[in-house]
C-alpha positions as CSV (number, residue, x, y, z in Angstrom):
1,X,0.0,0.0,0.0
2,X,2.9,2.3,0.8
3,X,4.4,1.7,-2.6
4,X,1.2,2.5,-4.3
5,X,0.8,5.7,-2.4
6,X,4.4,6.7,-3.2
7,X,3.8,5.9,-6.9
8,X,0.7,7.9,-7.1
9,X,2.4,10.9,-5.3
10,X,5.4,10.9,-7.7
11,X,3.2,10.5,-10.7
12,X,0.9,13.3,-9.7
13,X,3.9,15.6,-8.8
14,X,5.4,14.9,-12.2
15,X,2.2,16.0,-14.0
16,X,2.4,19.4,-12.3
17,X,6.1,20.0,-12.5
18,X,7.1,23.1,-14.6
19,X,9.0,22.6,-17.9
20,X,12.4,24.2,-17.0
21,X,13.5,24.4,-20.7
22,X,10.4,25.5,-22.6
23,X,12.3,27.1,-25.5
24,X,14.3,25.1,-28.0
25,X,16.5,27.0,-30.5
26,X,18.0,26.3,-33.9
27,X,20.1,28.5,-36.1
28,X,20.8,28.4,-39.9
29,X,22.7,31.0,-41.9
30,X,24.1,32.3,-45.1
31,X,26.7,35.1,-45.5
32,X,23.8,37.5,-45.8
33,X,21.2,36.3,-43.3
34,X,20.7,34.2,-40.2
35,X,17.4,32.6,-39.3
36,X,17.0,31.9,-35.6
37,X,14.1,29.6,-34.9
38,X,12.4,29.3,-31.5
39,X,10.1,26.5,-30.6
40,X,8.2,27.5,-27.5
41,X,6.5,24.7,-25.5
42,X,2.7,24.6,-25.2
43,X,1.4,26.9,-22.4
44,X,4.6,29.0,-22.4
45,X,5.4,32.4,-24.0
46,X,8.6,34.1,-24.9
47,X,9.1,37.8,-24.3
48,X,9.9,39.4,-27.6
49,X,12.4,41.8,-29.0
50,X,9.8,44.6,-28.8
51,X,8.6,44.1,-25.2
52,X,8.4,47.4,-23.4
53,X,10.8,48.0,-20.6
54,X,10.0,46.8,-17.1
55,X,8.8,43.4,-16.0
56,X,10.2,40.2,-17.6
57,X,13.3,40.2,-19.7
58,X,12.9,40.8,-23.4
59,X,14.8,38.6,-25.9
60,X,18.3,39.9,-26.7
61,X,20.3,38.5,-29.6
62,X,24.0,39.4,-30.0
63,X,26.8,38.3,-32.4
64,X,30.0,37.7,-30.4
65,X,32.3,38.3,-33.5
66,X,31.8,42.1,-33.6
67,X,34.9,42.5,-35.8
68,X,33.1,40.5,-38.5
69,X,29.5,41.7,-37.8
70,X,29.6,45.1,-36.1
71,X,25.9,45.5,-35.7
72,X,22.7,43.5,-36.2
73,X,19.1,44.4,-36.4
74,X,17.0,41.2,-35.8
75,X,13.3,41.2,-36.7
76,X,10.5,39.1,-35.5
77,X,7.1,38.3,-37.0
78,X,4.9,41.2,-35.8
79,X,5.2,43.7,-32.9
80,X,3.6,41.5,-30.1
81,X,5.2,41.7,-26.6
82,X,5.0,38.0,-26.2
83,X,5.4,35.1,-28.7
84,X,4.3,31.5,-28.6
85,X,4.6,28.3,-30.7
86,X,7.0,28.3,-33.7
87,X,8.8,31.7,-34.3
88,X,11.5,32.7,-36.9
89,X,13.7,35.7,-36.2
90,X,15.4,37.1,-39.3
91,X,18.9,38.5,-38.8
92,X,20.3,40.3,-41.8
93,X,24.1,40.2,-42.0
94,X,26.5,42.7,-43.4
95,X,30.0,41.3,-43.0
96,X,32.8,43.9,-42.4
97,X,35.3,41.8,-44.3
98,X,35.2,39.2,-47.2
99,X,34.3,35.7,-46.0
100,X,37.4,33.5,-45.6
101,X,37.8,30.5,-47.9
102,X,37.6,28.2,-44.9
103,X,34.3,29.8,-43.8
104,X,33.5,31.7,-40.6
105,X,31.9,30.5,-37.4
106,X,29.6,33.0,-35.7
107,X,28.5,32.6,-32.1
108,X,25.1,34.0,-31.3
109,X,24.4,34.9,-27.7
110,X,20.8,34.8,-26.5
111,X,19.3,36.1,-23.3
112,X,15.5,35.7,-22.7
113,X,12.8,34.9,-20.3
114,X,9.8,32.6,-20.7
115,X,6.7,32.3,-18.6
116,X,3.6,30.1,-18.4
117,X,0.3,31.1,-16.8
118,X,1.6,29.7,-13.5
119,X,5.4,30.4,-13.4
120,X,8.0,32.8,-14.8
121,X,11.4,31.1,-15.2
122,X,14.6,33.0,-14.4
123,X,16.3,34.8,-17.3
124,X,18.2,32.3,-19.4
125,X,21.4,32.6,-21.5
126,X,22.2,30.3,-24.5
127,X,24.9,30.4,-27.1
128,X,24.4,29.0,-30.6
129,X,26.9,28.8,-33.4
130,X,26.7,28.7,-37.2
131,X,29.4,28.3,-39.8
132,X,29.0,30.5,-42.9
133,X,30.6,29.3,-46.1
134,X,30.8,31.0,-49.5
135,X,29.0,28.0,-51.0
136,X,26.0,28.7,-48.7
137,X,25.1,32.0,-50.5
């Protein structure tokens, strides 16, 4: 009986546990553009690039190799302060130098916050990388 009670307790607890990693990221790129894809778990939202100041942390996207890409202006689909589901962020690139023959690896730093109706997770940092090749134009 004790085992059954323990099993029911842990099964019930697992059903109500928050998803601690509700946003999955992928990154693809060419020498002229990056596409950053976010897949946000059901019942969660991601605070967007255009979220007003104050409150949860808006999405920040930065390229670490500033000598190659001095500035970026990522765009999102629409001006909503929160996003859910499948989202593509477009990041136009203007390289400061010609692309090397061996290609160029860019590291993209992300900082963001996601919330459900019940919980806001702490701000999260992720780093993704993509290799640009002249053949990928």
